KETORBA-480118 format. One record per residue (C-alpha): residue in one letter; y, z, x. Coordinates in steps of 0.1 Angstrom, whole numbers, padded with zeros to 4 digits, always signed. Each point is the difference from the previous one (the first is absolute). Example, Ala and Ser with C-alpha at 12.3 -4.5 7.8 and 13.67 -1.06 7.14 Angstrom:
<atoms>
A-0045+0078+0123;S+0034-0007+0014;
</atoms>
This chain:
<atoms>
M+0735+0756+1424;V+0027+0022+0014;G+0004+0026-0027;K-0028+0021-0013;A+0016+0020-0028;L+0034+0014-0010;H+0006+0032+0019;H+0031+0014-0016;V+0032-0008-0018;S+0033+0017+0011;L+0028+0007-0025;N+0034+0014+0006;V+0008+0029-0023;T+0030+0022-0006;D-0019+0032-0011;V-0033+0003+0018;R-0013+0029-0020;A+0009-0015-0034;C-0019-0032+0011;V-0030+0020+0012;A-0002+0016-0035;F+0003-0034-0016;Y-0028-0016+0021;E-0022+0031-0004;A+0002-0006-0038;M-0013-0035+0007;G-0030+0013+0019;F+0013-0001+0036;R-0005+0031+0022;E+0022+0011+0028;I-0016-0001+0035;D+0010+0013+0034;R+0029-0019+0016;P+0011+0004+0036;E+0035+0010+0008;L+0019-0032+0003;G+0036+0013+0002;F+0010-0008-0036;D-0010+0012-0034;G-0030-0015-0017;A-0035+0004-0013;W-0033-0019+0002;M-0022-0003-0030;R-0035-0015-0006;I-0016-0016-0031;G-0037-0006-0001;D-0018+0001+0034;D+0023-0022+0021;G+0033-0010-0017;E+0031+0018+0013;L+0036+0002-0011;H+0026+0011+0025;L+0031+0014-0015;L+0030-0002+0024;G+0031+0022-0006;F+0025-0029+0002;P+0021-0017-0027;P-0020-0027-0018;P+0011-0036+0000;E+0013-0016-0031;A-0028-0007-0025;V-0004-0037-0005;G-0036-0002-0011;Q-0019+0014+0029;H-0029+0023-0010;F-0035+0009+0008;A-0030+0002-0024;V-0026+0027-0006;H-0033-0010-0015;V-0009+0019-0032;D-0032-0003-0020;D+0016+0008-0034;L+0038-0006-0003;D+0003+0019-0033;E-0018+0031+0015;A+0022-0002+0031;L+0032-0002-0021;S-0012+0029-0022;A-0006+0022+0031;L+0035-0009+0014;A+0017+0007-0033;A-0013+0036+0003;N+0022+0002+0032;D+0030-0016-0018;I-0005-0033+0018;T+0003-0031-0022;P-0001-0037+0008;D+0031-0022+0002;R-0021-0028-0015;T-0035-0011-0006;S-0014-0035-0002;E-0032-0021+0002;I-0009-0031+0020;D-0026-0017-0022;G-0034+0002+0016;I+0013+0017+0031;C+0013+0035-0005;R+0020+0025-0021;Q+0030+0015+0018;A+0025+0029-0003;F+0030+0003+0023;L+0013+0035+0009;T+0030+0011+0020;D-0003+0029+0025;P+0028+0025+0003;A+0016-0020+0029;G+0000-0033-0021;N-0030-0016+0016;Q-0022-0020-0024;V-0038+0006-0003;E-0023-0021-0021;L-0032+0013-0016;N-0024-0029-0002;Q-0032-0001-0022;P-0019-0032+0008;L-0016-0017-0030;
</atoms>
């Protein structure tokens, strides 16, 4: 096997600080980032997962997204509602998962995924 685990996902964002606040509400925490010559932030969720926010215009949204595992979708959505974050849509794939799709301040889609 070549890969061992997913190291990070990079997203282009128009307002780095607004996106940091959005992802902090989802449970990510900002971590140190080296000076790379452009605006950005690195965030971590759990022990290993990283999200790198890059201060560049995002591409057109045509379905690309990443998913965050949640144990209880209703609890997660309630916590996000306290931060004025609401899903664009929710759905269920029978026997597989419950999902909610959110849009960050830059227009990137994020899926909350509760396995069944």
